ROKE-394530 format. One record per residue (C-alpha): residue number from 0; x, y, z. Coordinates in Angstrom, 2 decimals. Layout:
residues N
+-------+---------+---------+---------+
! torlo !      px !      py !      pz !
+-------+---------+---------+---------+
!   NUM !       X !       Y !       Z !
...
+-------+---------+---------+---------+
end
This chain:
residues 451
+-------+---------+---------+---------+
! torlo !      px !      py !      pz !
+-------+---------+---------+---------+
!     0 !  -26.49 !  -27.76 !   37.76 !
!     1 !  -25.10 !  -31.02 !   38.45 !
!     2 !  -22.63 !  -32.41 !   35.39 !
!     3 !  -21.68 !  -36.00 !   35.60 !
!     4 !  -17.61 !  -36.77 !   34.46 !
!     5 !  -18.29 !  -39.30 !   31.93 !
!     6 !  -19.78 !  -39.08 !   28.06 !
!     7 !  -22.10 !  -41.69 !   25.92 !
!     8 !  -20.11 !  -42.86 !   22.77 !
!     9 !  -20.98 !  -40.32 !   20.04 !
!    10 !  -24.09 !  -41.28 !   18.24 !
!    11 !  -26.64 !  -39.64 !   15.86 !
!    12 !  -30.41 !  -40.66 !   15.27 !
!    13 !  -32.96 !  -38.87 !   13.30 !
!    14 !  -36.76 !  -39.28 !   12.93 !
!    15 !  -39.14 !  -37.47 !   10.65 !
!    16 !  -42.48 !  -36.34 !   11.88 !
!    17 !  -44.27 !  -37.76 !    8.30 !
!    18 !  -43.04 !  -39.16 !    5.41 !
!    19 !  -44.22 !  -36.28 !    3.14 !
!    20 !  -41.84 !  -34.23 !    5.60 !
!    21 !  -39.06 !  -36.75 !    4.68 !
!    22 !  -39.52 !  -36.35 !    0.51 !
!    23 !  -40.17 !  -32.75 !    0.52 !
!    24 !  -37.05 !  -31.95 !    2.74 !
!    25 !  -34.54 !  -35.04 !    2.68 !
!    26 !  -33.67 !  -33.97 !   -0.84 !
!    27 !  -33.13 !  -30.28 !    0.44 !
!    28 !  -31.00 !  -31.29 !    2.98 !
!    29 !  -28.93 !  -33.34 !    0.66 !
!    30 !  -28.40 !  -30.92 !   -1.41 !
!    31 !  -27.33 !  -28.37 !    1.51 !
!    32 !  -24.80 !  -30.74 !    2.52 !
!    33 !  -23.30 !  -30.88 !   -1.29 !
!    34 !  -23.29 !  -27.49 !   -1.39 !
!    35 !  -21.24 !  -26.91 !    2.10 !
!    36 !  -19.07 !  -29.22 !    1.36 !
!    37 !  -18.22 !  -27.40 !   -2.26 !
!    38 !  -18.19 !  -23.97 !   -0.13 !
!    39 !  -15.93 !  -25.37 !    2.56 !
!    40 !  -12.53 !  -25.00 !   -0.16 !
!    41 !  -14.51 !  -22.68 !   -2.53 !
!    42 !  -14.48 !  -20.12 !    0.10 !
!    43 !  -10.33 !  -20.81 !    0.58 !
!    44 !  -10.18 !  -20.99 !   -2.99 !
!    45 !  -11.90 !  -17.21 !   -3.45 !
!    46 !  -10.06 !  -15.51 !   -0.99 !
!    47 !  -12.68 !  -15.44 !    1.79 !
!    48 !  -11.02 !  -17.21 !    4.25 !
!    49 !   -6.99 !  -18.81 !    4.50 !
!    50 !   -7.58 !  -22.23 !    5.13 !
!    51 !  -10.65 !  -24.78 !    5.40 !
!    52 !  -10.48 !  -28.41 !    6.93 !
!    53 !  -12.57 !  -31.04 !    4.39 !
!    54 !  -12.97 !  -34.97 !    4.82 !
!    55 !  -12.72 !  -37.95 !    1.72 !
!    56 !  -11.70 !  -41.07 !    1.10 !
!    57 !   -8.79 !  -42.02 !    1.39 !
!    58 !   -7.96 !  -42.28 !   -2.58 !
!    59 !   -8.61 !  -39.23 !   -3.06 !
!    60 !   -6.15 !  -37.45 !   -1.56 !
!    61 !   -4.27 !  -37.05 !   -4.98 !
!    62 !   -7.39 !  -35.46 !   -6.19 !
!    63 !   -7.52 !  -32.51 !   -3.72 !
!    64 !   -3.94 !  -31.93 !   -4.04 !
!    65 !   -3.74 !  -31.24 !   -7.50 !
!    66 !   -7.24 !  -29.64 !   -7.46 !
!    67 !   -5.15 !  -27.36 !   -5.09 !
!    68 !   -2.65 !  -26.42 !   -6.90 !
!    69 !   -5.00 !  -25.19 !   -9.84 !
!    70 !   -6.40 !  -22.52 !   -7.43 !
!    71 !   -3.12 !  -21.75 !   -6.11 !
!    72 !   -3.42 !  -23.32 !   -3.16 !
!    73 !   -1.67 !  -26.36 !   -1.36 !
!    74 !   -3.65 !  -29.09 !   -0.10 !
!    75 !   -1.74 !  -31.86 !    2.30 !
!    76 !   -3.29 !  -34.88 !    4.74 !
!    77 !   -4.08 !  -34.68 !    8.32 !
!    78 !   -4.96 !  -37.80 !   10.06 !
!    79 !   -7.12 !  -40.42 !    9.19 !
!    80 !  -10.63 !  -40.50 !   11.49 !
!    81 !  -13.36 !  -43.12 !   11.49 !
!    82 !  -16.08 !  -42.64 !    9.53 !
!    83 !  -18.75 !  -41.05 !   10.66 !
!    84 !  -22.36 !  -40.94 !    8.75 !
!    85 !  -23.39 !  -37.34 !   10.46 !
!    86 !  -22.10 !  -34.62 !   12.71 !
!    87 !  -19.93 !  -35.25 !   14.98 !
!    88 !  -18.53 !  -33.52 !   17.98 !
!    89 !  -15.18 !  -35.53 !   18.32 !
!    90 !  -12.69 !  -36.82 !   15.75 !
!    91 !  -11.32 !  -40.18 !   16.86 !
!    92 !   -8.68 !  -42.90 !   14.98 !
!    93 !  -10.50 !  -45.50 !   13.05 !
!    94 !   -9.63 !  -48.84 !   14.36 !
!    95 !   -8.45 !  -51.79 !   12.48 !
!    96 !  -10.85 !  -52.71 !    9.67 !
!    97 !  -13.07 !  -49.76 !   10.51 !
!    98 !  -14.00 !  -47.25 !    7.06 !
!    99 !  -11.40 !  -44.61 !    7.25 !
!   100 !  -11.96 !  -40.68 !    6.21 !
!   101 !   -8.73 !  -38.66 !    5.26 !
!   102 !   -8.67 !  -35.47 !    6.68 !
!   103 !   -7.22 !  -32.98 !    4.70 !
!   104 !   -6.32 !  -29.08 !    5.07 !
!   105 !   -6.80 !  -26.99 !    2.07 !
!   106 !   -4.62 !  -23.70 !    2.47 !
!   107 !   -3.75 !  -20.71 !    0.40 !
!   108 !   -0.34 !  -21.11 !   -0.72 !
!   109 !    1.18 !  -17.93 !    1.23 !
!   110 !   -0.28 !  -19.18 !    4.68 !
!   111 !    0.58 !  -23.18 !    4.45 !
!   112 !    3.35 !  -23.09 !    6.33 !
!   113 !    1.62 !  -21.33 !    9.33 !
!   114 !   -0.99 !  -23.65 !    9.23 !
!   115 !    1.18 !  -26.64 !    9.22 !
!   116 !    3.33 !  -25.03 !   12.90 !
!   117 !   -0.08 !  -24.61 !   13.90 !
!   118 !   -1.24 !  -27.90 !   13.73 !
!   119 !    1.96 !  -29.63 !   14.75 !
!   120 !    1.94 !  -27.19 !   17.94 !
!   121 !   -2.16 !  -27.78 !   19.31 !
!   122 !   -2.57 !  -23.88 !   18.26 !
!   123 !   -6.24 !  -23.82 !   17.88 !
!   124 !   -7.07 !  -20.23 !   18.23 !
!   125 !   -4.18 !  -19.52 !   14.97 !
!   126 !   -6.22 !  -22.82 !   13.02 !
!   127 !   -9.03 !  -20.95 !   14.06 !
!   128 !   -7.89 !  -17.81 !   12.55 !
!   129 !   -6.89 !  -19.33 !    9.57 !
!   130 !  -10.61 !  -21.08 !    9.18 !
!   131 !  -12.42 !  -18.13 !    9.23 !
!   132 !  -13.58 !  -18.26 !   12.79 !
!   133 !  -13.99 !  -15.00 !   14.35 !
!   134 !  -11.97 !  -14.09 !   17.27 !
!   135 !  -15.26 !  -13.80 !   19.64 !
!   136 !  -16.47 !  -17.12 !   19.10 !
!   137 !  -12.81 !  -18.76 !   18.77 !
!   138 !  -12.43 !  -16.95 !   23.04 !
!   139 !  -15.75 !  -18.59 !   22.96 !
!   140 !  -14.18 !  -22.16 !   22.12 !
!   141 !  -11.51 !  -21.85 !   24.44 !
!   142 !  -13.61 !  -21.42 !   27.24 !
!   143 !  -16.22 !  -24.12 !   27.01 !
!   144 !  -14.20 !  -26.91 !   24.71 !
!   145 !  -10.80 !  -26.64 !   25.98 !
!   146 !  -10.97 !  -25.19 !   29.55 !
!   147 !  -14.10 !  -26.71 !   30.81 !
!   148 !  -14.22 !  -30.08 !   28.57 !
!   149 !  -17.77 !  -29.90 !   27.25 !
!   150 !  -18.59 !  -31.85 !   24.11 !
!   151 !  -21.76 !  -30.45 !   23.35 !
!   152 !  -21.59 !  -26.22 !   23.58 !
!   153 !  -25.30 !  -25.52 !   22.91 !
!   154 !  -26.37 !  -24.61 !   26.45 !
!   155 !  -23.46 !  -21.93 !   26.53 !
!   156 !  -24.23 !  -20.77 !   22.91 !
!   157 !  -27.17 !  -19.30 !   24.84 !
!   158 !  -26.95 !  -18.53 !   28.40 !
!   159 !  -23.81 !  -17.71 !   30.34 !
!   160 !  -25.73 !  -18.96 !   33.66 !
!   161 !  -26.99 !  -22.69 !   35.14 !
!   162 !  -29.05 !  -21.53 !   37.85 !
!   163 !  -31.94 !  -21.69 !   34.82 !
!   164 !  -32.64 !  -25.14 !   33.29 !
!   165 !  -34.98 !  -23.71 !   30.42 !
!   166 !  -34.10 !  -20.51 !   27.95 !
!   167 !  -36.02 !  -18.68 !   25.56 !
!   168 !  -33.94 !  -17.36 !   22.73 !
!   169 !  -36.93 !  -14.92 !   20.74 !
!   170 !  -34.20 !  -12.48 !   19.38 !
!   171 !  -31.40 !  -14.33 !   17.02 !
!   172 !  -29.66 !  -14.27 !   13.84 !
!   173 !  -30.81 !  -17.48 !   11.68 !
!   174 !  -26.71 !  -17.42 !   10.98 !
!   175 !  -26.17 !  -18.22 !   14.37 !
!   176 !  -28.90 !  -20.80 !   14.38 !
!   177 !  -26.72 !  -24.13 !   14.09 !
!   178 !  -28.99 !  -26.18 !   16.11 !
!   179 !  -29.62 !  -28.41 !   12.19 !
!   180 !  -25.81 !  -29.29 !   12.68 !
!   181 !  -26.68 !  -32.66 !   12.82 !
!   182 !  -28.69 !  -32.81 !    9.51 !
!   183 !  -25.47 !  -30.82 !    7.88 !
!   184 !  -28.09 !  -27.64 !    8.20 !
!   185 !  -25.63 !  -24.37 !    9.47 !
!   186 !  -24.79 !  -21.53 !    7.18 !
!   187 !  -21.01 !  -21.37 !    9.08 !
!   188 !  -18.59 !  -23.96 !    9.76 !
!   189 !  -17.53 !  -22.85 !   13.05 !
!   190 !  -19.72 !  -22.82 !   16.52 !
!   191 !  -21.61 !  -19.16 !   17.43 !
!   192 !  -20.61 !  -17.53 !   20.13 !
!   193 !  -24.44 !  -16.05 !   20.70 !
!   194 !  -27.75 !  -16.27 !   18.81 !
!   195 !  -26.80 !  -12.83 !   17.81 !
!   196 !  -22.73 !  -13.16 !   17.19 !
!   197 !  -22.72 !  -10.07 !   14.36 !
!   198 !  -18.93 !  -11.22 !   13.51 !
!   199 !  -21.00 !  -14.52 !   12.56 !
!   200 !  -23.73 !  -12.95 !   10.50 !
!   201 !  -20.76 !  -11.34 !    8.67 !
!   202 !  -19.16 !  -14.46 !    8.00 !
!   203 !  -22.31 !  -16.49 !    6.68 !
!   204 !  -22.82 !  -12.96 !    4.48 !
!   205 !  -19.39 !  -13.88 !    2.85 !
!   206 !  -20.19 !  -17.55 !    2.43 !
!   207 !  -23.59 !  -16.84 !    1.08 !
!   208 !  -22.11 !  -14.49 !   -1.66 !
!   209 !  -19.78 !  -17.76 !   -3.27 !
!   210 !  -22.76 !  -19.40 !   -2.80 !
!   211 !  -24.25 !  -17.02 !   -5.04 !
!   212 !  -21.48 !  -16.72 !   -7.34 !
!   213 !  -20.86 !  -20.49 !   -8.12 !
!   214 !  -24.59 !  -20.66 !   -8.91 !
!   215 !  -26.17 !  -22.10 !   -6.20 !
!   216 !  -28.42 !  -19.28 !   -4.05 !
!   217 !  -31.65 !  -20.92 !   -4.33 !
!   218 !  -29.70 !  -23.59 !   -2.06 !
!   219 !  -28.28 !  -21.35 !   -0.12 !
!   220 !  -31.68 !  -19.35 !    0.56 !
!   221 !  -33.41 !  -23.13 !    1.37 !
!   222 !  -30.61 !  -23.63 !    3.70 !
!   223 !  -30.98 !  -19.53 !    5.30 !
!   224 !  -35.06 !  -20.85 !    5.65 !
!   225 !  -34.22 !  -23.68 !    7.64 !
!   226 !  -32.32 !  -21.65 !    9.81 !
!   227 !  -35.62 !  -19.67 !   10.66 !
!   228 !  -37.49 !  -22.33 !   11.72 !
!   229 !  -37.99 !  -22.71 !   15.52 !
!   230 !  -35.87 !  -25.22 !   17.17 !
!   231 !  -35.58 !  -26.76 !   20.50 !
!   232 !  -32.76 !  -28.60 !   22.60 !
!   233 !  -33.08 !  -30.24 !   25.67 !
!   234 !  -30.45 !  -32.67 !   27.53 !
!   235 !  -30.48 !  -35.30 !   29.85 !
!   236 !  -28.36 !  -37.61 !   31.15 !
!   237 !  -26.34 !  -36.95 !   28.23 !
!   238 !  -28.52 !  -37.81 !   25.64 !
!   239 !  -29.32 !  -34.64 !   23.64 !
!   240 !  -32.79 !  -33.75 !   21.78 !
!   241 !  -33.30 !  -31.54 !   18.50 !
!   242 !  -36.50 !  -30.70 !   17.69 !
!   243 !  -37.71 !  -28.84 !   14.57 !
!   244 !  -41.41 !  -29.00 !   12.90 !
!   245 !  -40.12 !  -31.68 !   10.52 !
!   246 !  -38.01 !  -33.96 !   12.48 !
!   247 !  -35.91 !  -34.81 !   15.64 !
!   248 !  -32.37 !  -35.80 !   16.20 !
!   249 !  -31.50 !  -37.93 !   18.64 !
!   250 !  -27.35 !  -37.17 !   19.64 !
!   251 !  -24.95 !  -37.04 !   22.41 !
!   252 !  -24.40 !  -34.35 !   24.97 !
!   253 !  -22.64 !  -33.16 !   27.93 !
!   254 !  -24.89 !  -35.47 !   31.23 !
!   255 !  -26.34 !  -33.51 !   33.97 !
!   256 !  -28.68 !  -34.43 !   36.12 !
!   257 !  -30.75 !  -31.65 !   35.27 !
!   258 !  -32.59 !  -31.27 !   32.20 !
!   259 !  -31.70 !  -27.97 !   29.92 !
!   260 !  -33.79 !  -26.66 !   27.45 !
!   261 !  -33.08 !  -24.22 !   24.89 !
!   262 !  -36.21 !  -22.99 !   22.80 !
!   263 !  -35.23 !  -20.55 !   19.69 !
!   264 !  -38.72 !  -19.11 !   18.62 !
!   265 !  -37.70 !  -18.91 !   14.66 !
!   266 !  -40.25 !  -16.81 !   12.41 !
!   267 !  -40.36 !  -19.54 !   10.15 !
!   268 !  -42.49 !  -22.48 !   10.04 !
!   269 !  -42.55 !  -25.06 !    6.78 !
!   270 !  -45.85 !  -26.19 !    5.48 !
!   271 !  -45.26 !  -30.48 !    6.25 !
!   272 !  -44.97 !  -29.51 !    9.86 !
!   273 !  -46.17 !  -31.51 !   12.02 !
!   274 !  -49.47 !  -30.13 !   13.98 !
!   275 !  -49.29 !  -30.00 !   18.47 !
!   276 !  -49.79 !  -28.14 !   21.31 !
!   277 !  -46.55 !  -27.57 !   22.41 !
!   278 !  -42.61 !  -25.69 !   21.15 !
!   279 !  -42.14 !  -25.92 !   17.85 !
!   280 !  -45.04 !  -27.34 !   16.52 !
!   281 !  -47.46 !  -24.81 !   14.57 !
!   282 !  -50.89 !  -24.93 !   16.77 !
!   283 !  -48.55 !  -23.86 !   19.64 !
!   284 !  -47.09 !  -20.97 !   17.61 !
!   285 !  -49.40 !  -20.31 !   14.90 !
!   286 !  -49.26 !  -16.58 !   13.86 !
!   287 !  -52.59 !  -14.77 !   13.29 !
!   288 !  -54.29 !  -15.38 !   10.14 !
!   289 !  -55.68 !  -11.72 !    9.12 !
!   290 !  -52.12 !   -9.99 !    8.94 !
!   291 !  -52.72 !   -9.23 !    5.12 !
!   292 !  -55.81 !   -7.26 !    5.92 !
!   293 !  -54.44 !   -5.07 !    8.39 !
!   294 !  -51.49 !   -3.96 !    5.90 !
!   295 !  -54.15 !   -3.29 !    3.18 !
!   296 !  -54.31 !   -6.58 !    0.99 !
!   297 !  -57.19 !   -8.59 !    0.09 !
!   298 !  -55.70 !  -11.98 !    0.53 !
!   299 !  -52.39 !  -13.34 !    2.05 !
!   300 !  -51.61 !  -14.12 !   -1.77 !
!   301 !  -51.57 !  -10.83 !   -2.97 !
!   302 !  -49.66 !   -9.92 !   -0.21 !
!   303 !  -47.08 !  -12.49 !   -0.89 !
!   304 !  -47.16 !  -11.36 !   -4.83 !
!   305 !  -46.21 !   -7.97 !   -3.62 !
!   306 !  -43.48 !   -8.48 !   -1.36 !
!   307 !  -42.19 !  -10.89 !   -3.79 !
!   308 !  -41.12 !   -8.00 !   -6.03 !
!   309 !  -39.23 !   -6.11 !   -3.17 !
!   310 !  -37.09 !   -9.29 !   -2.29 !
!   311 !  -36.21 !  -10.05 !   -5.40 !
!   312 !  -34.91 !   -6.55 !   -6.07 !
!   313 !  -32.85 !   -6.64 !   -2.66 !
!   314 !  -31.58 !  -10.08 !   -3.74 !
!   315 !  -30.10 !   -8.70 !   -6.43 !
!   316 !  -28.25 !   -6.32 !   -4.56 !
!   317 !  -27.47 !   -8.23 !   -1.51 !
!   318 !  -28.10 !  -11.82 !   -1.72 !
!   319 !  -28.18 !  -11.79 !    2.57 !
!   320 !  -30.15 !   -9.30 !    3.68 !
!   321 !  -28.68 !   -8.81 !    7.15 !
!   322 !  -29.92 !   -6.36 !    9.52 !
!   323 !  -32.85 !   -4.97 !    7.72 !
!   324 !  -34.82 !   -1.57 !    8.68 !
!   325 !  -38.82 !   -1.00 !    7.13 !
!   326 !  -39.88 !    2.77 !    7.05 !
!   327 !  -43.51 !    2.29 !    7.34 !
!   328 !  -43.13 !   -1.64 !    7.88 !
!   329 !  -47.49 !   -1.84 !    9.10 !
!   330 !  -47.86 !   -5.12 !   10.83 !
!   331 !  -43.79 !   -6.66 !   10.05 !
!   332 !  -44.63 !   -8.93 !    7.46 !
!   333 !  -41.98 !   -7.66 !    4.87 !
!   334 !  -39.05 !   -6.99 !    7.24 !
!   335 !  -39.73 !  -10.68 !    8.44 !
!   336 !  -40.03 !  -11.90 !    5.44 !
!   337 !  -36.72 !  -10.11 !    4.13 !
!   338 !  -34.66 !   -9.82 !    7.01 !
!   339 !  -31.28 !  -12.43 !    7.84 !
!   340 !  -30.68 !  -10.10 !   10.62 !
!   341 !  -32.20 !   -7.93 !   13.39 !
!   342 !  -35.87 !   -6.66 !   12.27 !
!   343 !  -36.85 !   -2.84 !   12.78 !
!   344 !  -39.89 !   -0.76 !   11.78 !
!   345 !  -41.31 !    2.77 !   12.00 !
!   346 !  -44.94 !    2.55 !   12.06 !
!   347 !  -47.02 !    5.42 !   12.40 !
!   348 !  -50.61 !    3.30 !   12.84 !
!   349 !  -51.09 !    1.95 !   16.64 !
!   350 !  -53.37 !   -1.19 !   15.68 !
!   351 !  -50.62 !   -1.73 !   12.76 !
!   352 !  -47.49 !   -1.70 !   15.23 !
!   353 !  -49.00 !   -3.87 !   18.17 !
!   354 !  -49.29 !   -6.23 !   15.44 !
!   355 !  -45.81 !   -5.77 !   14.30 !
!   356 !  -44.68 !   -6.31 !   18.58 !
!   357 !  -46.72 !   -9.06 !   19.05 !
!   358 !  -45.68 !  -11.04 !   16.39 !
!   359 !  -41.89 !   -9.97 !   16.78 !
!   360 !  -41.63 !   -9.10 !   20.13 !
!   361 !  -38.02 !   -8.89 !   20.03 !
!   362 !  -37.52 !   -6.67 !   17.14 !
!   363 !  -36.73 !   -2.61 !   16.89 !
!   364 !  -40.35 !   -1.60 !   15.89 !
!   365 !  -41.59 !    2.28 !   17.02 !
!   366 !  -44.75 !    3.46 !   17.22 !
!   367 !  -44.17 !    7.53 !   15.48 !
!   368 !  -44.23 !    9.05 !   12.00 !
!   369 !  -41.19 !    7.84 !    9.59 !
!   370 !  -40.60 !   11.50 !    8.11 !
!   371 !  -39.07 !   12.08 !   11.73 !
!   372 !  -35.48 !   10.34 !   11.55 !
!   373 !  -34.70 !   11.15 !   15.07 !
!   374 !  -37.20 !    8.11 !   16.58 !
!   375 !  -36.30 !    5.83 !   13.87 !
!   376 !  -34.54 !    2.26 !   15.62 !
!   377 !  -30.93 !    2.93 !   16.59 !
!   378 !  -28.75 !    0.74 !   13.92 !
!   379 !  -26.53 !   -0.35 !   12.21 !
!   380 !  -28.67 !   -1.53 !    9.10 !
!   381 !  -27.62 !   -3.20 !    6.52 !
!   382 !  -30.85 !   -2.48 !    4.34 !
!   383 !  -33.41 !    0.85 !    4.98 !
!   384 !  -36.63 !   -0.10 !    2.26 !
!   385 !  -39.17 !    2.60 !    2.51 !
!   386 !  -42.90 !    2.65 !    0.82 !
!   387 !  -42.30 !    6.02 !   -1.27 !
!   388 !  -45.72 !    6.89 !   -0.74 !
!   389 !  -44.84 !    7.88 !    2.75 !
!   390 !  -42.35 !   10.36 !    1.82 !
!   391 !  -44.84 !   12.09 !   -0.39 !
!   392 !  -47.87 !   12.68 !    2.34 !
!   393 !  -46.41 !   16.28 !    3.58 !
!   394 !  -43.90 !   18.59 !    2.46 !
!   395 !  -41.42 !   17.71 !    5.53 !
!   396 !  -38.23 !   16.78 !    4.30 !
!   397 !  -36.42 !   15.31 !    7.12 !
!   398 !  -36.52 !   11.54 !    5.92 !
!   399 !  -35.51 !   12.25 !    2.10 !
!   400 !  -32.41 !   14.03 !    3.73 !
!   401 !  -31.98 !   11.04 !    5.80 !
!   402 !  -31.83 !    8.85 !    3.51 !
!   403 !  -29.85 !   10.67 !    0.48 !
!   404 !  -26.19 !    9.54 !    2.37 !
!   405 !  -27.24 !    5.48 !    2.18 !
!   406 !  -28.59 !    3.30 !   -0.27 !
!   407 !  -32.42 !    2.91 !    0.10 !
!   408 !  -34.86 !    0.31 !   -1.52 !
!   409 !  -38.14 !    2.53 !   -2.01 !
!   410 !  -41.02 !    0.17 !   -3.61 !
!   411 !  -45.09 !    0.96 !   -4.47 !
!   412 !  -47.19 !   -1.20 !   -4.31 !
!   413 !  -50.26 !   -1.43 !   -7.30 !
!   414 !  -52.42 !    1.51 !   -5.55 !
!   415 !  -49.89 !    4.11 !   -5.56 !
!   416 !  -47.87 !    2.91 !   -9.11 !
!   417 !  -51.91 !    3.12 !  -10.55 !
!   418 !  -50.77 !    4.49 !  -13.70 !
!   419 !  -47.26 !    6.18 !  -12.98 !
!   420 !  -44.21 !    4.44 !  -13.18 !
!   421 !  -42.36 !    4.25 !   -9.72 !
!   422 !  -39.80 !    6.94 !  -10.93 !
!   423 !  -42.06 !    9.28 !  -10.93 !
!   424 !  -42.48 !    8.52 !   -7.81 !
!   425 !  -39.01 !    9.07 !   -7.12 !
!   426 !  -39.04 !   12.38 !   -8.33 !
!   427 !  -41.71 !   13.35 !   -6.35 !
!   428 !  -40.01 !   12.38 !   -3.37 !
!   429 !  -36.76 !   14.36 !   -4.49 !
!   430 !  -35.02 !   11.24 !   -4.52 !
!   431 !  -34.25 !   11.84 !   -8.30 !
!   432 !  -31.03 !   11.64 !  -10.00 !
!   433 !  -29.87 !    8.68 !   -7.84 !
!   434 !  -28.06 !    5.55 !   -9.29 !
!   435 !  -30.00 !    2.66 !   -9.51 !
!   436 !  -28.49 !   -0.25 !   -8.17 !
!   437 !  -31.48 !   -3.06 !   -8.54 !
!   438 !  -34.86 !   -2.69 !   -9.64 !
!   439 !  -38.08 !   -5.09 !   -9.62 !
!   440 !  -41.61 !   -4.76 !  -11.22 !
!   441 !  -44.75 !   -6.66 !  -11.86 !
!   442 !  -48.30 !   -5.77 !  -11.97 !
!   443 !  -48.59 !   -6.09 !   -7.92 !
!   444 !  -45.47 !   -3.95 !   -7.00 !
!   445 !  -42.45 !   -1.61 !   -7.94 !
!   446 !  -39.30 !   -1.81 !   -6.34 !
!   447 !  -36.30 !    0.38 !   -6.72 !
!   448 !  -32.56 !   -0.13 !   -4.90 !
!   449 !  -31.03 !    3.61 !   -4.96 !
!   450 !  -27.27 !    4.54 !   -4.23 !
+-------+---------+---------+---------+
end
C-alpha cells in the first residue's frame, strides 16, 4: 500500500438512494442523534462511565455546569472548536468570525481533578479510560491515530495487513460497526479496535441499558438494526465512500494510491433499500425466500409473529441480547433475529442446518442432537434459547441438566401448545419450579425466561 503524506480538508457529503428512503430514515437518524447526545452525559450521571466530552453553543455553558452539579458531577469548558455539521475526525479552532462550539467535559466529581490533569498533559490513555473506552481500543488508538498519524482507522479495524486491497468482514458484532458514524449512527462513543471486540459489545450493552432506563429503548433498537445493515467503505486518494442500502456518504480519509475496500456483510436490509447487482444492495445479497417453510411455518408473516413473542421475552430480560445460542435452531432465523453479537445454533436436521450455514456462514452452527451438551458450540453465550418440545422427545436428561445452572429462554409454538400451557411443558421437561424472569405469550407462541 502506498500512502501519501497529504490530507484533504475535512468534509462530509450525504446522498439518499430515494426520497422514500430519506423520508423513512432521516427522522430516525435525527432521533438517534438526539438520543446519543443525551446518552453521552446520562451514562456519566448514572455511573456507567466516569466522564464524557460533549459540545454545545458557548452561551449554554452555565446550563451545563448547573445540570451536572444537580447530578453530583462537574462540568467545565475545554476548548472552542469550529462548528461542524457532521462527524469530524479532527477538531480545529474556529477562525475569526466563524461559528464555534464549546467543548465541555462532564465528569463525576471524584474524577474531576484526574481528568483536568490528564487533559492538561495530553494524557490520551487516561482520558480514554475515564471516557469508558476499552483498554484494547485505547491501545489501537495509540497505534493508529497517534503513532501512525491516521485520520480514518476503518482499514486497520478490519485488518492488520497492507498486503491486500479488499477485506470482507462476514463475522461482526453490530456494536463494533461504527461505519454509520458520519450520520451519527453508532452504538458506542469510541472507535473499536476490531469488528468483533467483546469489550465494545459489553460497553454498548451498558449504553443500551441506560437508553431503556430513560424510555428510549425503541430508538436504541432502531439504532441496533441500522448497525446490522451491510455497508461498504472504500478509500482512494484521500476520498472515502461509505455506502449502505439507503444512503451514501463521501468524506475525507487517508490518501492512498490504491483503492482500499472493506465490506461488512450485515444480516438486515431495510425495505427502502435500493435495488442493485453489487454489494451492499439487496439483489446481490438477497436471502432465500423459503426459510419459513423449512422451519415449519405457513408463511414468513406466521414465522415473524411467533418469533416476536420470543424476542419480547428476551427483551424484557435483556435489552441487548449479545451472543445467542439457539438449541434447535432450524434455518437460523430466530438466532439471527435475536443476537446482537455472536450467533450459534444446534440443529439435527441436515437440510435445515445447511440453510443456517448458507445464510450465516460465520455463525457457529452444529448439525447434531441438541440433547448432547458436548456438541454445543463453545461460548460464552449471553442468551440460550430452546424449544421446550425438543427436550421432551426422549428420556435423555443430559440437556436438561446442562441447562439447570444457567438462565435459559424456553419457548413453544402453537402446534406444541395445542391447549396446553407452556408451564406444563416446562414441568414435563424437568425444569419446573425455577424462578421466572420474564414471559410473553400470544396465540402464535409462548416464551418464558427461567433463572
